[in-house]
N, C-alpha and C positions, 0 to 999 in steps of 0.2 A: 218642800213637800212634793212628792211624786205619787201619782196613782197609776197603777198598772191594771187594766181591765182585761181579763181572759174569758174566752167564750168556748166552751167544749163543743158547741154546735158549729164552730168555724175551724175545722181542720185545714191546714195549708199544705200538707204533705206527709208521706210516710218517712220517718227518719231511718235511713239505712245505716246500720252499725258500721259500715265501712268508712264513714266520715271520721271515725276514731282510729285511723290507721297511721302507720309509721313508714319510715324510709331509712335504709342504711346503705352506705356507699363505701367503696374502698377508697377512703379519703382520710389522711392523717391517722388518727387513733380511733376512728369509729369502729372498725372491724378488729384489727389487731391491736391488742392493748385496751380494747373497749369491751365489746360483747364476747370476744374470742381471745383467750390468752393461754396457749399451751404452756404447761409447766407451772402455772401459777397455783399457789395453794388454795386460791378462791375458785378455781376451775374444776369442773368434773373431768371424767376420762375422755370426754369429747373435746375438751378445750373451752367449753362454754362457762364463762364467769357467772357463778351462781348468784352473787349479789346483784349484778346487773339484770340477770334473768328475772329475779324476783321483783325488782322495781319495774321492769317492763310488764310483767304479768299483772301487777297491780293497776297499770294503765288500761288493762283490758283491750289491748290492741287487736283490732279485728282483721287487719291485713298488713303485710310487711313488703314494701317494694325493695327491690334489689336487682342488679348490683350497682346501678347508677341510674341517673346522674351522668356527668361528663365522662366519668371513668368507663362507662359501658361501650363508648364509641370506638374503643380499641381493645376490648376485652374479648377473648376467644375462649369460650366456655370449656372446650376440650382440654385446655391447660390445667383446669381445676377439678379433674376427676381422677379416680385411680389412687394407687398408693402415694401418700403425701410426699414421701422422700424422693419419688421419681418424677414429681411435677416440675416443670420448667420454671425458672425465675425470669420474669420479663421486665423490661422498662415500662413505666406507666407514664403515658403521654399527657394526660389531663391535668394532673397535679404535680408532675415532676418527680414522682417517687419511683420505687421498685416494688413490683408485685410478686409475692412468694407463691401465690396460688394455693396456699394450704387451706384456705376457706373457699370452697367452691360450691357447686350445685347441690351435692348431697349433704354437705354441712349446712348449707342454707335451709334446705328442705327440713332437716332434722331440727334446726333451730325454730323454724315456723311451727313445727309440731309440738316442740317443748313449750313454746310460747302460747299456743292455741290460736295462731293467726293464719289466715289464708296467704299463700305465696302469690306474689305479683312480680313477674320477671320482665325486665326491660330488655329488648333485643338490640344487638349491635348493628345499627344501620349506617355506621360510619365506615369502618374498615371491614365489616362483616359481610357475608354473602347470604343469599337466600338459601343456598344448600346447607350452610352452617346453621341457619335459623331452623330449618326443617328438621335437621338432625337433633337440635336441642329439644324441640317439641317431641319428637320421637323418643328421645332418651327419657324425658320426664313423664310422658303420658301414654305411651303405647303399651298394650298388653299382649302384643303379637310376638312371635318368635323371629324378630327382625334384628339387624346388626346392633343398633344403638340401644334398643330395649334389652337385648342380651347383655350389652356392656353394663347397663344399670344393674342388672341381676348379678353379674360377676362382681360389681362393687358393693354388693350387700343389700340391695333394695329389690326384693322380688316383686313387690306390688308397685304399680305406677305411682308417681308422685301426685298426679291429678292436679296439675297447675291450670287453673282456669284463665287467669289474667295475664295477657302478654301485651307489652308496650311496643309500638312500632317506632322505636328509636327515641332518643332523648335530645331535645333542643337542637334539632338539625338545622334550624334557621340561623344558628349563631356561628360567627367566624371563629370562636373559640373551640368549636366542636370538630373533632376529626371527622372528615367526610361531609362537611356542611354542604347543604343544597339550597337551591331556590325552591319556593313553594310548588311550582309546577313540576320540577324534578322529583321533589319528595312525593307528590301525589302519584306520579307515574310509578315510581319504585315501590311505594307503600301499597298501591293497588295490586301489584304483582305478588307482593309478600302476603297480603291479606287473603287473597284468593287461594294461594297455595297452602297457607297454614290451615285454612278452613277445610281443605281437602284432606290433609293428614289428620286433623282433629277437628271435626265439625262442632264440637262443644267449646272450642277456644273462644274466649271473649277478648276482643282486641280493643286497643286504646290508641287513637291518633295523636300525633305529636302537635299540640298547640303552643301558643305563645302566651300572650297576656289576656287573651279573650276577645279583644276588640281590634286587633291589627289586621292588615290585609292578608298576612300569612294565615291567620285564623279563618278568615272568610274563604279563602282559596282552598284550604285543607278541608274545612267542613263541606263545601260544595262538592269536592272530589271524593271524599271518603265516607260520607254520611251513610251510605248504604252498605258499608263494609264493616263498620265498627260499632261497639257498644258504648263507648265513652270517648269524649274529646278532652284532652288534658289542658290545664292552665298552670302556669308557675307564677308565684308572686312572693317576693321578699320585700319587707318594708322595715323602717327603723330610723330613728334619729335620737340624738341626745336631747333635743328639745322636746319637753314633755308632751305638749299638745299635738305636735307633728307625729310623734311616736304612737300615741294612743289613737289617733284618728285616721292614720294612713290605711289601716286594714280595710276601711270602707271602700277603697278603690276596688276591692274584690266584688263589691256589689254591682259597680258599673260593668266589670268583666262578666259576671254571671248574666246580667240582663242582656248585654250585647251578644254573648255567645249563644245564649238561649234563643234569642231572636233569629240569629243565623241558622241554628239548627232546626227551628221550626220552619223557616223559609225553605231550607234544603229539603226537608221532609215533604212539604207541600208540593214543591216543584217536581220531586222525584217519586211522588205517590208512595212514600213509605208508611207502613202501618203506624210507626211512632218514631220520633227522632231519637238519636243517641242522647245520652245525658252527659254530665260533666264530672271530671275529677280534677281536684287540686292535688296533683301527686308531688308537688313540692310547694310548701309554704312555711314561712316562719318570719321572725324578726332576725334580720342579719344586716349589719352595717359596720361593725367595728373591725373585724378581722376578715378581710376580703381575699387574702392570699395565704399560702402555707397550709397549716393544719386546721385553720378556721376555728380555733378553740375560743369561741365567744364566751364572755363572761356576762351573764345577764343581771340587770337591775330589776327591781320590782315592777317598774312601770312597763318593762317588756312583758310581764305576765298579764298585765291589763290588755296590752295589744293582742296577745295570744288568746285571751278570753273573748275579746271582741271577734277575732277571726272565727272562733268556734260558734259564737252566737249567729254570726252571718251564715255559716254552713247550715245550722239548724233551721234558721228562718227561710233559707233557700233550698231546703232538702227536696223539694219537688224536682229540682234540677241537679243539685250536687249530690251524687250518689257514692262518692268515695273521696277521701282527702287523706294525705300522707304527710305528716309533720316531718320536716327535713331539718336535721336528722336526729337520731336517738341517742347516740353516745359520743361524747367528747366534741365532735365537730358540730358546731351550731346546734347544741343538744341540750335536752333537759337533764341529762345524767353526765356526771364527770367522774372519771376513775383515776385513782393512784394504784400503785402496786398493792396497797394495803386495804383500800376501801373504795366504795362507790357512794357519792352523795348526789343530791338533786339540786337543781337550780330553780329559781322562782317560777319559770315557765312550766315546770312539771305539774304544779298544783291545779291550775285551771283545767288542764286536760284530764287529770285524775278525777276531779269532781264532775266535770261534764260527762265523761264516759261512764262513770258509775251511776250518775243520777238521772240523766235524761231518759225519757220514755219513747215509746214506739211511734207516736203520732205528734207532729208539730202543730200547735194551735195558735190562732191569732192572739197577739198581745198588743193592746193599744196603750201607749205610754203618754201620759199627760203630765209634763213637768218641765223643768228648765232645759234649755237647749244652748248649744254653742255653735258658732260658725267656724269654718276651717281657717286655720292661719293662712295669711296671704301667700306664703311660699307654696302651700299645697294647691292653690288655685292654678298655678302656672308650672309647677315642677312635673316633669315627665320622668318615669311612667306612672307616678302616683298622683296625677291630677285629680282634684276633687271638685273642680268647677262644675256647676250644675247639680251637685250633690249637697245634702244638708238643707237646713241646719240639723245638727246631730243631737240626739238626746244625751243629756248629761249622764243619765243612767241608761246603759244599753241592755236590752232584755231579749231573751229567747225563752219560749215556753213549750212544753210538751205535756202530753198525757198518755196514760196506758190505753190499750185497746178497749178495755171495759169502762173507761172514763171514770175510774174510781181513785185515781192518783194523779196529781200534777207536779211538775217540777219546773222551776224557773232559775235560769242563770242570769245574774245581774252584775254588770260591771259599773261600779260607781267611779266615774272619772273625775269627780269633784275633789277638791282639797278639804271639803267639809263633809261631816256626816250627813246622810240623807235619810229622811223618814219616808218609807214606801208603804202605801196601802195596796195590797193585792186584792182585787175585787173580782169575785166569781159572778159572771152574768147569768148563770143558771145553776141552781142548787146552793148548797151551803157547804162550808168546811166541816169536816167531821171531828177535828181535833186541832190542837195547836200544831203549827208547822215545825219541822226540824230544819235547822239552819247550819250550814257549814261555811266558814268565812276564811278567806285567805288575805293576809295583810303583810306588809314588809316595812321594816324600820332601818334597813341598811346593815343590820348586824351580820357578821361573817359566819359562814358554816365552818365545818371542821377542816375543810381543804382550803388552803390560802387562795384568796382571790374569788372565792365563791360566796355569793350573798345568800343568806338564809331567808326563808319566809316563814310566817307563823300561821298555823291552821287552828281555828277554834270551832267548837261545836256547841250548839245551844238550841233554843226553841223561840218561836215567835207566837205571840197570843192571837187567837181567833175570836171573832164574834160574828156568828151567822156567816154571811158571804164574804167577810173581810179578814184578811190576815195583815197585821202591822209588823213590819220588820224595819230595824234600823241598820243601814249600811254604814260601816265605818268609812272614813275618808280614804279615797283611792284603794278600793277593795274589790275583790271578786267573791260573790256570794252565790251559793246554790241553796235554794229553798225547795223543800218537798213537803207536800201536804195531802191528806186523805180528803176525798170528797164524798159527801152523803146527800141524799135527797135530790139527786139530779133528775 
């Protein structure tokens, strides 16, 4: 038996819809053969796979990061504009492939518009130059009669693309990155870029390149760039075939958020900033099986429970996490898998679908009183996913939100137990106006229509209410979204 107490008088932050964002990279079949497939009977005249676009629209993605990822550190954006048949084919250094450049800036912007998502472009700070970056911002955002803005117009886009979000490089700390730098080198270079980009576009919103949130790199970059950026990025991938390791490692994100938030507050205080930058998890997912090649991970249902836990963590910490981008969206470590004939979804698709459609504008305090579990021994010592000092963890992980009028609540609950769990949701002020609606995701290992892809089952129902309490039964190892109307608050 678990009791979840929620209090509409205890808001913990405004939930930015950008936490339900995505990421696509020129990696394997993510772009080509994934969301973009010229000549396919499933694609429109622009080459956009309509089956994939429909599935992504259903996720209500708020923002889409592009073009990388590791790919971006040797990507030169001018190769990807103009007539497609005249674009150069280049060697791709990050993943060992070949880049046709048939999907470039204008195709990406058109895709964002079709999807209803904001664009978020990561800049090449590896082999790229500041001059090249400024030209990219000019091409996308200038409304003046200048060279690159006129090039955009000649390429069929009279109006500016209005790209607000620009990432100052990707994982520049890593030896695997073209043009890797030390933290001090990066701060010096990123400072020059940030100041210049703000000159050409004062409305540009910049993202500094972070690591895990608690490293020396993060501390140095935050101290050096806090006055110049709106967000500081964190990347985290977790996963294991061992069940408890897999479903608990996302809690490493909570240490990262706490550490980075402290560093950001310290920098803001020391530098007398009006407010500190916030955080973006612009790469996150379960990823451990296919670490090279096309990265076509095939997800089991317990991976969906880990993804649901990540989303709960972002909601609970929405005062600091203002954007998150699931990496990635199609084929490569992705919720969607394509064949030439169809697109199907993997189990991790469903927690994102329910959370993005159900959660409301204001995160509220949720106190969970129920069984707990300690982290497995390997997670106390394993880097970078150490959980020492964290836990014990609730067997039922919960995040709660309400609308601005405080007339509706939504709870996402991850039951990590192998047994069904009875949960009483208790409202500390007011009463429930009606029975709650419940959507539940479970998995039994049954296959989907594409070989190797596991299916998940989604059921809908209701949970009875009595005054201030709703009682809901969570199936074993399940993800549940509960929504209920509030009256008499």
